[in-house]
C-alpha positions as CSV (number, residue, x, y, z in Angstrom):
1,X,78.1,47.4,66.9
2,X,80.4,47.8,63.9
3,X,81.6,44.8,61.9
4,X,85.1,43.8,62.6
5,X,85.3,45.8,65.9
6,X,88.1,44.5,68.1
7,X,86.7,43.8,71.6
8,X,89.9,42.6,73.2
9,X,93.2,40.8,72.7
10,X,94.8,38.2,74.9
11,X,97.5,35.6,74.9
12,X,96.3,32.0,74.8
13,X,97.9,29.5,77.1
14,X,100.1,28.3,74.2
15,X,101.5,31.8,73.7
16,X,99.6,32.8,70.6
17,X,97.8,36.1,70.4
18,X,94.0,35.9,70.1
19,X,91.8,38.7,68.9
20,X,88.2,38.7,69.9
21,X,86.1,40.8,67.5
22,X,82.8,41.1,65.8
23,X,82.5,39.2,62.5
24,X,82.8,40.9,59.1
25,X,81.9,39.9,55.6
26,X,85.5,39.0,54.8
27,X,85.2,36.1,57.4
28,X,82.8,34.2,55.1
29,X,85.3,31.6,53.8
30,X,86.9,31.2,57.3
31,X,83.5,30.7,58.9
32,X,82.5,28.2,56.2
33,X,85.7,26.2,56.8
34,X,85.1,26.5,60.5
35,X,81.6,25.1,60.6
36,X,82.4,22.4,58.1
37,X,85.5,21.3,60.1
38,X,83.2,20.8,63.1
39,X,80.8,18.7,61.0
40,X,83.7,16.6,59.6
41,X,85.1,16.1,63.1
42,X,81.7,14.9,64.4
43,X,81.8,17.6,67.1
44,X,79.0,17.8,69.6
45,X,77.0,20.4,67.7
46,X,73.4,20.3,66.4
47,X,74.4,20.4,62.7
48,X,75.4,17.1,61.0
49,X,75.5,18.1,57.4
50,X,78.1,20.4,55.8
51,X,77.1,23.9,54.8
52,X,77.3,25.3,51.3
53,X,78.9,28.7,50.7
54,X,75.5,30.1,49.9
55,X,74.0,28.9,53.1
56,X,76.9,30.3,55.1
57,X,76.6,33.7,53.2
58,X,72.9,33.9,54.1
59,X,73.7,33.0,57.8
60,X,76.5,35.6,58.0
61,X,74.4,38.2,56.3
62,X,71.7,37.8,58.9
63,X,74.2,38.1,61.7
64,X,75.9,41.2,60.3
65,X,72.5,42.8,59.7
66,X,71.6,42.5,63.5
67,X,74.9,43.6,65.0
68,X,73.6,47.1,65.7
69,X,70.8,45.8,67.9
70,X,70.7,44.7,71.5
71,X,69.2,41.4,70.2
72,X,72.4,39.8,68.9
73,X,76.1,40.1,69.9
74,X,78.3,38.0,67.6
75,X,81.9,37.4,68.5
76,X,84.7,35.5,66.7
77,X,88.2,34.6,67.8
78,X,91.0,35.1,65.4
79,X,94.5,33.6,65.6
80,X,97.2,34.3,63.0
81,X,94.6,36.0,60.8
82,X,92.2,33.0,60.8
83,X,88.8,32.6,62.5
84,X,89.2,29.7,64.9
85,X,86.1,30.1,67.1
86,X,82.6,31.6,66.8
87,X,80.0,32.6,69.4
88,X,77.0,34.7,69.9
89,X,74.7,36.0,72.5
90,X,71.1,36.3,71.4
91,X,68.5,38.2,73.4
92,X,65.1,36.5,73.7
93,X,61.9,38.5,73.0
94,X,58.5,39.0,74.6
95,X,58.2,38.1,78.3
96,X,61.7,36.6,78.2
97,X,63.5,39.9,77.0
98,X,65.6,39.7,80.2
99,X,67.1,36.3,78.9
100,X,70.1,35.8,76.6
101,X,71.1,32.5,74.9
102,X,74.7,31.7,74.2
103,X,76.1,29.5,71.4
104,X,79.9,28.8,71.0
105,X,82.1,26.6,69.0
106,X,85.9,26.2,68.8
107,X,87.9,24.6,66.0
108,X,89.9,21.5,66.8
109,X,93.5,22.4,67.6
110,X,92.4,25.6,69.4
111,X,90.7,24.1,72.4
112,X,92.1,23.8,75.9
113,X,94.1,27.0,75.5
114,X,91.7,29.5,77.1
115,X,89.8,30.8,74.1
116,X,86.4,29.4,75.1
117,X,86.7,30.8,78.7
118,X,87.7,34.3,77.4
119,X,84.9,34.3,74.8
120,X,82.4,33.3,77.5
121,X,83.6,36.0,79.9
122,X,83.3,38.6,77.1
123,X,79.7,37.4,76.2
124,X,78.8,37.5,79.9
125,X,80.2,41.1,80.3
126,X,78.2,42.2,77.3
127,X,75.0,40.5,78.7
128,X,75.5,42.5,81.9
129,X,76.2,45.7,79.9
130,X,72.8,45.4,78.0
131,X,70.9,44.6,81.2
132,X,70.2,40.9,80.8
133,X,69.3,39.1,84.0
134,X,69.7,35.4,82.9
135,X,71.9,33.7,80.3
136,X,71.3,30.2,79.1
137,X,73.0,27.7,76.8
138,X,72.5,24.1,75.8
139,X,75.2,21.4,75.6
140,X,75.4,17.7,74.7
141,X,75.9,15.7,78.0
142,X,78.9,14.0,76.3
143,X,80.7,17.3,75.9
144,X,82.5,17.2,79.3
145,X,85.2,19.7,78.2
146,X,82.6,22.4,77.4
147,X,80.5,21.6,80.6
148,X,83.7,22.1,82.6
149,X,84.3,25.5,81.0
150,X,80.7,26.6,81.5
151,X,80.8,25.7,85.2
152,X,84.0,27.6,85.6
153,X,82.4,30.8,84.5
154,X,79.3,30.4,86.7
155,X,76.8,28.3,84.7
156,X,74.8,25.6,86.5
157,X,72.8,22.7,85.1
158,X,69.2,23.8,85.3
159,X,67.5,21.2,83.0
160,X,68.1,18.0,81.1
161,X,66.2,16.4,78.3
162,X,67.0,12.6,78.3
163,X,67.7,11.0,74.9
164,X,67.2,14.3,73.0
165,X,70.1,13.6,70.6
166,X,70.7,10.5,68.6
167,X,74.4,10.5,67.4
168,X,76.7,7.7,66.4
169,X,74.2,5.0,67.2
170,X,73.4,6.2,70.8
171,X,71.1,8.5,72.6
172,X,72.5,11.5,74.4
173,X,71.0,13.9,76.9
174,X,70.6,17.6,76.1
175,X,71.7,19.7,79.1
176,X,70.4,23.2,79.7
177,X,72.6,25.4,81.7
178,X,72.0,28.9,83.0
179,X,73.8,31.8,84.9
180,X,72.0,34.5,86.7
181,X,73.6,37.9,86.0
182,X,72.8,40.1,89.0
183,X,72.9,39.4,92.7
184,X,69.8,41.6,93.1
185,X,67.9,39.4,90.7
186,X,69.1,36.2,92.4
187,X,68.2,37.5,95.8
188,X,64.7,38.5,94.7
189,X,64.1,35.0,93.2
190,X,65.6,33.3,96.3
191,X,63.3,35.3,98.6
192,X,60.2,34.3,96.5
193,X,61.2,30.7,96.9
194,X,61.7,30.9,100.7
195,X,58.8,33.3,101.4
């Protein structure tokens, strides 16, 4: 898929126009500011140290290099010309080629206005388009806002690792959520469990 390709536009609940598109090299400084703002905020993400411009450039370069494959679909949300959210759908390999894994983050000040839900719906539609049967994601158990959104678009908790994260002086569970993509796949699995 081409860099900077607009996938869709929509109005957020606060009336601002949101553009969902693939990332482009020109997003480097926005993406650097984005990830470092999440670190500064202490958001429920795996990273706890700020990223250098060089590290972010290497990360973005890898993403852009794989946009043409069915193994990575990267999506950013832009509001008023600024990247405010970042997400991706990565296809697993080997015996798990039918599985995709989602990661998503939204900048403070742009949450609770529908951006996360619309990004997830777009990632799920792409997963179906490329024939994935199962999509998974991981979330901190303390991130109730994200868990609510994931459930709203059809994800269910399918695993939990107790005390996996140590943040702010306490242990937090790591929740694994998944969503089966096709009714046929779900029916086949259900029949195997019953039969």
